[in-house]
TIDOTOR-711862 format. One record per residue (C-alpha): residue in one letter; x, z, y. Coordinates in Angstrom, 1 decimal. Layout:
ATOM   rest        u        w        v
ATOM      A        X        Z        Y
...
# end
This chain:
ATOM   rest        u        w        v
ATOM      M     -0.3     -0.1      0.2
ATOM      D      0.9     -1.1      3.4
ATOM      T      1.9      1.8      6.2
ATOM      L     -1.0      1.5      8.0
ATOM      S     -3.5      1.1      5.3
ATOM      H     -1.6      4.6      3.9
ATOM      L     -2.0      6.2      7.6
ATOM      L     -5.5      5.1      7.7
ATOM      A     -6.4      6.4      4.4
ATOM      L     -4.7     10.0      4.9
ATOM      L     -7.0     10.4      8.1
ATOM      S     -9.9      8.7      7.0
ATOM      P    -11.0      9.1     10.9
ATOM      R    -15.0      8.2     11.5
ATOM      C    -15.3      5.5     13.7
ATOM      E    -18.5      4.8     15.9
ATOM      V    -20.2      2.2     17.9
ATOM      N    -22.4      4.0     20.5
ATOM      L    -23.5      1.9     23.4
ATOM      H    -23.9     -1.6     24.2
ATOM      C    -23.8     -2.1     28.1
ATOM      R    -24.9     -4.6     30.9
ATOM      F    -23.9     -3.7     33.9
ATOM      G    -24.7     -5.9     37.0
ATOM      G    -24.6     -4.6     40.9
ATOM      R    -23.0     -1.6     42.1
ATOM      W    -22.8      0.6     38.8
ATOM      Q    -20.7      3.7     37.5
ATOM      A    -20.4      5.1     33.9
ATOM      G    -18.6      8.5     34.1
ATOM      H    -17.5     10.1     30.9
ATOM      D    -16.8     13.8     30.6
ATOM      Q    -13.3     15.4     28.7
ATOM      L    -14.1     15.3     25.4
ATOM      T    -13.5     18.1     22.4
ATOM      A    -10.2     17.6     21.0
ATOM      G     -9.6     14.7     18.6
ATOM      V    -12.4     12.3     19.6
ATOM      V    -11.3      9.2     20.6
ATOM      P    -13.5      7.0     23.3
ATOM      W    -13.0      3.4     23.2
ATOM      H    -14.3      0.6     25.5
ATOM      V    -14.3     -3.3     24.8
ATOM      I    -14.8     -5.4     27.9
ATOM      L    -16.7     -8.5     26.7
ATOM      Q    -17.5    -10.0     29.7
ATOM      G    -16.6     -9.5     33.4
ATOM      E    -14.6     -7.0     35.0
ATOM      G    -14.7     -3.9     36.8
ATOM      R    -12.5     -0.3     37.5
ATOM      L    -11.4      2.3     35.6
ATOM      V    -10.3      5.5     37.3
ATOM      M     -8.6      8.4     35.7
ATOM      G     -6.7     11.3     37.0
ATOM      G     -6.5     10.1     40.5
ATOM      Q     -5.4      6.3     39.2
ATOM      T     -7.2      2.9     39.1
ATOM      F     -6.9      0.7     36.2
ATOM      R     -8.4     -2.9     36.6
ATOM      V    -10.2     -4.2     33.6
ATOM      Q    -11.4     -7.5     32.6
ATOM      Q    -12.6     -9.6     29.4
ATOM      G    -10.6     -9.1     26.3
ATOM      D     -9.4     -5.8     27.6
ATOM      V     -9.6     -2.7     25.2
ATOM      V     -9.3      0.6     26.7
ATOM      L     -8.5      3.8     24.6
ATOM      L     -7.9      7.2     25.1
ATOM      P     -6.4      9.6     22.7
ATOM      Y     -7.1     12.8     24.5
ATOM      G    -10.6     11.7     25.6
ATOM      S     -9.5     12.7     29.3
ATOM      P    -12.3     12.5     31.9
ATOM      H    -12.8      9.1     33.3
ATOM      M    -15.1      7.0     35.5
ATOM      I    -15.6      3.1     35.0
ATOM      E    -17.5      0.7     38.1
ATOM      S    -17.9     -2.1     39.5
ATOM      L    -16.2     -3.6     41.8
ATOM      V    -18.5     -4.0     43.9
ATOM      D    -18.2     -1.0     47.2
ATOM      W    -21.0     -2.1     49.0
ATOM      G    -25.1     -1.0     48.3
ATOM      Q    -26.2      1.7     46.5
ATOM      V    -25.5      2.7     42.8
ATOM      L    -28.2      1.5     40.7
ATOM      P    -30.0      3.6     38.2
ATOM      V    -29.3      2.9     34.5
ATOM      A    -31.9      1.8     32.3
ATOM      Q    -31.5      3.8     28.5
ATOM      R    -32.9      2.2     25.4
ATOM      F    -31.9      3.4     21.8
ATOM      N    -32.7      0.1     19.6
ATOM      G    -31.9      1.7     16.1
ATOM      T    -28.2      1.1     15.7
ATOM      V    -26.8      2.0     19.4
ATOM      T    -28.0      2.7     23.1
ATOM      E    -28.2     -0.2     25.2
ATOM      L    -27.5      0.8     28.9
ATOM      R    -28.8     -1.7     31.4
ATOM      T    -28.6     -2.2     35.2
ATOM      D    -29.9     -5.1     37.3
ATOM      G    -27.8     -7.8     39.8
ATOM      G    -25.0     -9.7     40.2
ATOM      E    -22.8    -11.0     37.6
ATOM      P    -22.8     -8.7     34.5
ATOM      V    -20.2     -7.1     33.0
ATOM      E    -20.5     -6.4     28.9
ATOM      M    -19.0     -3.5     27.5
ATOM      L    -19.2     -2.1     24.0
ATOM      C    -18.5      1.2     23.7
ATOM      G    -17.6      3.8     20.6
ATOM      E    -15.2      7.0     19.5
ATOM      F    -12.9      7.5     16.6
ATOM      Y    -13.0     11.0     15.3
ATOM      F     -9.4     11.7     14.3
ATOM      G    -10.0     15.9     14.5
ATOM      P     -7.1     18.4     14.9
ATOM      H     -4.6     15.5     13.8
ATOM      I     -4.9     13.4     17.3
ATOM      G     -1.2     15.2     18.6
ATOM      W      0.1     14.4     15.2
ATOM      L     -1.0     10.3     16.0
ATOM      F     -0.5      9.9     19.6
ATOM      A      1.8     12.0     22.2
ATOM      D      0.1     14.0     24.7
ATOM      S      2.3     11.7     27.0
ATOM      Q     -0.4      8.9     26.1
ATOM      P     -3.8      9.6     27.7
ATOM      L     -4.5      6.3     28.5
ATOM      I     -3.7      2.9     26.3
ATOM      H     -4.8     -0.4     27.9
ATOM      L     -4.4     -3.4     25.6
ATOM      H     -4.6     -7.1     27.2
ATOM      T     -6.0     -9.5     24.7
ATOM      H     -7.0    -12.3     26.9
ATOM      D     -3.9    -14.0     26.7
ATOM      R     -2.5    -13.1     23.2
ATOM      H     -2.5    -15.2     20.4
ATOM      D     -2.6    -12.7     17.8
ATOM      C     -5.9    -11.6     18.0
ATOM      P     -8.4    -13.9     16.8
ATOM      E     -9.7    -11.5     14.3
ATOM      L    -10.5     -9.1     16.7
ATOM      E    -12.3    -11.7     19.0
ATOM      T    -14.5    -12.5     15.7
ATOM      L    -15.0     -8.9     14.5
ATOM      L    -16.1     -8.0     18.3
ATOM      N    -18.9    -10.6     18.0
ATOM      M    -20.1     -9.7     15.0
ATOM      L    -20.3     -6.1     16.0
ATOM      V    -22.6     -7.2     19.2
ATOM      R    -24.7     -9.3     17.1
ATOM      E    -25.1     -6.7     14.4
ATOM      S    -25.7     -3.6     17.0
ATOM      L    -28.6     -5.4     19.2
ATOM      A    -30.0     -7.6     16.0
ATOM      G    -32.0     -4.7     14.8
ATOM      H    -32.2     -6.4     11.1
ATOM      N    -32.0     -4.2      7.8
ATOM      G    -28.8     -3.0      7.3
ATOM      S    -27.6     -3.3     10.5
ATOM      A    -26.6      0.2     11.4
ATOM      A    -24.4      0.6      7.7
ATOM      I    -23.2     -2.9      8.9
ATOM      V    -22.0     -1.4     12.6
ATOM      Q    -20.7      1.5     10.9
ATOM      S    -18.1     -0.6      8.4
ATOM      L    -17.3     -2.9     11.4
ATOM      A    -16.2      0.1     13.5
ATOM      T    -13.8      1.1     10.9
ATOM      T    -12.4     -2.3     10.7
ATOM      F    -12.0     -2.8     14.4
ATOM      L     -9.9      0.5     14.3
ATOM      A     -7.7     -0.6     11.4
ATOM      L     -7.3     -4.1     13.8
ATOM      L     -6.8     -2.4     17.1
ATOM      M     -3.9     -0.2     15.5
ATOM      R     -2.5     -3.4     13.7
ATOM      I     -2.0     -5.0     17.1
ATOM      L     -1.1     -2.0     19.1
ATOM      M      2.1     -1.7     16.2
ATOM      S      2.8     -5.4     16.8
ATOM      S      3.2     -4.9     20.8
ATOM      R      6.6     -4.9     22.0
ATOM      T      6.2     -1.4     22.7
ATOM      P      3.6      0.7     21.0
ATOM      P      1.7      3.5     22.0
ATOM      A      3.8      6.8     22.1
ATOM      G      3.4      8.3     18.5
ATOM      L      3.1      7.7     15.2
ATOM      L      2.4      3.9     15.6
ATOM      R      5.6      3.6     17.7
ATOM      L      7.6      5.7     15.0
ATOM      M      6.4      3.8     12.0
ATOM      T      7.5      0.4     14.1
ATOM      D     11.1      1.6     14.6
ATOM      S     13.2     -0.6     12.1
ATOM      R     16.2      2.0     12.3
ATOM      L     13.9      4.4     10.4
ATOM      T     11.1      2.9      8.6
ATOM      A     12.3      2.9      5.5
ATOM      A     12.5      6.9      5.6
ATOM      V      8.9      7.3      7.1
ATOM      M      7.4      4.8      4.4
ATOM      A      9.1      6.8      1.6
ATOM      V      7.8     10.0      3.2
ATOM      L      4.2      8.8      3.6
ATOM      E      4.1      7.7      0.3
ATOM      N      5.4     11.1     -1.2
ATOM      P      4.9     14.0      1.3
ATOM      Q      4.7     16.4     -1.2
ATOM      Q      8.4     15.7     -2.2
ATOM      S     11.0     18.8     -0.9
ATOM      W     12.0     16.6      2.1
ATOM      T     15.1     17.7      4.1
ATOM      L     16.8     15.9      7.0
ATOM      E     19.3     15.1      5.1
ATOM      S     17.4     13.3      2.5
ATOM      M     15.3     11.5      5.1
ATOM      A     18.0     10.5      6.9
ATOM      A     19.8      9.0      3.6
ATOM      R     16.0      6.8      3.1
ATOM      S     17.6      4.8      6.2
ATOM      F     21.4      4.9      5.5
ATOM      L     22.1      6.8      8.1
ATOM      S     24.0     10.2      9.1
ATOM      R     22.4     13.2      9.8
ATOM      A     23.0     13.6     13.5
ATOM      T     22.1      9.0     14.1
ATOM      F     18.9     10.1     12.1
ATOM      A     17.8     12.7     14.2
ATOM      R     18.5     11.1     17.2
ATOM      H     16.9      7.8     16.8
ATOM      F     13.6     10.1     15.5
ATOM      A     13.6     12.0     19.1
ATOM      S     13.8      8.2     20.9
ATOM      S     10.7      7.3     18.6
ATOM      Y      8.4     10.3     17.9
ATOM      H      7.7     13.4     20.3
ATOM      L      8.0     16.2     17.3
ATOM      T     11.2     16.8     15.3
ATOM      P     11.4     15.3     11.6
ATOM      Q     10.7     18.3      9.8
ATOM      T      7.4     19.2     12.4
ATOM      W      6.3     15.8     11.8
ATOM      L      6.5     16.2      7.6
ATOM      T      4.6     19.5      8.1
ATOM      R      1.9     17.8     10.1
ATOM      L      1.7     14.9      7.4
ATOM      R      1.2     17.3      4.8
ATOM      M     -1.6     19.4      6.9
ATOM      A     -3.4     16.3      7.8
ATOM      M     -3.2     15.3      3.6
ATOM      A     -4.4     18.8      2.8
ATOM      A     -7.3     18.9      5.1
ATOM      R     -8.4     15.7      3.6
ATOM      L     -8.2     16.9      0.0
ATOM      L    -10.0     20.3      0.8
ATOM      V    -12.9     18.1      1.6
ATOM      A    -12.8     15.3     -0.3
ATOM      H    -11.8     17.2     -3.8
ATOM      R    -13.8     20.8     -3.3
ATOM      Q    -13.2     20.8     -7.3
ATOM      R     -9.4     21.5     -6.9
ATOM      N     -8.9     24.7     -6.0
ATOM      I     -6.6     25.8     -3.4
ATOM      E     -3.6     26.2     -4.9
ATOM      E     -3.5     22.8     -6.8
ATOM      V     -3.9     21.4     -3.0
ATOM      A     -1.0     23.2     -1.8
ATOM      A      0.9     22.1     -4.3
ATOM      E     -0.2     18.3     -4.1
ATOM      C      0.8     18.8     -0.4
ATOM      G      4.3     20.3     -1.2
ATOM      F      4.1     23.7     -0.7
ATOM      R      6.0     25.6     -3.2
ATOM      S      3.7     29.1     -2.9
ATOM      L     -0.2     29.6     -1.4
ATOM      A      0.8     32.3      0.9
ATOM      S      3.5     29.8      2.7
ATOM      F      0.4     27.4      2.6
ATOM      S     -2.5     29.3      4.2
ATOM      R      0.2     30.3      6.7
ATOM      A      1.2     26.8      7.9
ATOM      F     -2.4     25.6      7.4
ATOM      K     -3.8     28.5      9.6
ATOM      K     -0.9     28.1     12.2
ATOM      A     -2.3     24.2     12.5
ATOM      Y     -5.9     24.7     12.3
ATOM      G     -6.6     28.2     13.5
ATOM      V     -8.6     28.6     10.2
ATOM      T     -7.3     29.8      6.4
ATOM      P     -7.7     26.7      3.9
ATOM      G    -10.9     28.4      2.6
ATOM      E    -12.6     28.7      5.6
ATOM      W    -11.4     25.1      6.3
ATOM      R    -13.3     24.1      3.4
ATOM      L    -16.4     25.8      4.2
ATOM      R    -16.8     24.5      7.4
# end
């Protein structure tokens, strides 16, 4: 299995499409701070507007995909600055909520959320509050355009099975989006950048495939044919955590999934599968990472 497929299987994020927006005239769409681990996204299907976040303004236009890894409060608004802000008509069509304002050249957007839960700080560095991907002038995104067309049609059609199809396509959208980000000249700070560092790829892939192995800094470095010091230096230039902290977070993400997905396994078995030699050390590490014990996590 390739590294991205392995990562998505490990994290098992929930992916949702929530809104289809068609705004004309002067409009605003505000978004409050979201719970940690909830990542909102917006795709501009037609037209252009502004995204305002943290005192900064970004122009968004057709083909842009905006991702906010830490759910930061933000506003998307029209380029029209005159006249009254128009009221938004809202209707749930059984699959998504449709938002509408009338007037002027419309801006069409599709919006949703990815739910990564407590693993978000492992996946994205906190120095990356906004990911702004421009696909309009790229030639490596034909599948994304096709997928978005399908998402829009199914979101608005109201056919039998539309909700299930949209849910499945949203998961595919995340995989395509992460593939495109990984192929960028400078992938977003965090795990995607680490996974594309050619100097470290062999070690990263080996650890992702066998996180339960007794990895040390030396054994990880050996997989990349680097010295311990050189490996640590390259790792620090690509990722915001140390190799051992990265490994622990990886094991915690694996454990969090196994505790829920395989309830028939006892906690000792999960601990061993994730590379911990004792239940006590596993429970301490898990509570430090997530604030609850493995048993409490499973009950939730």
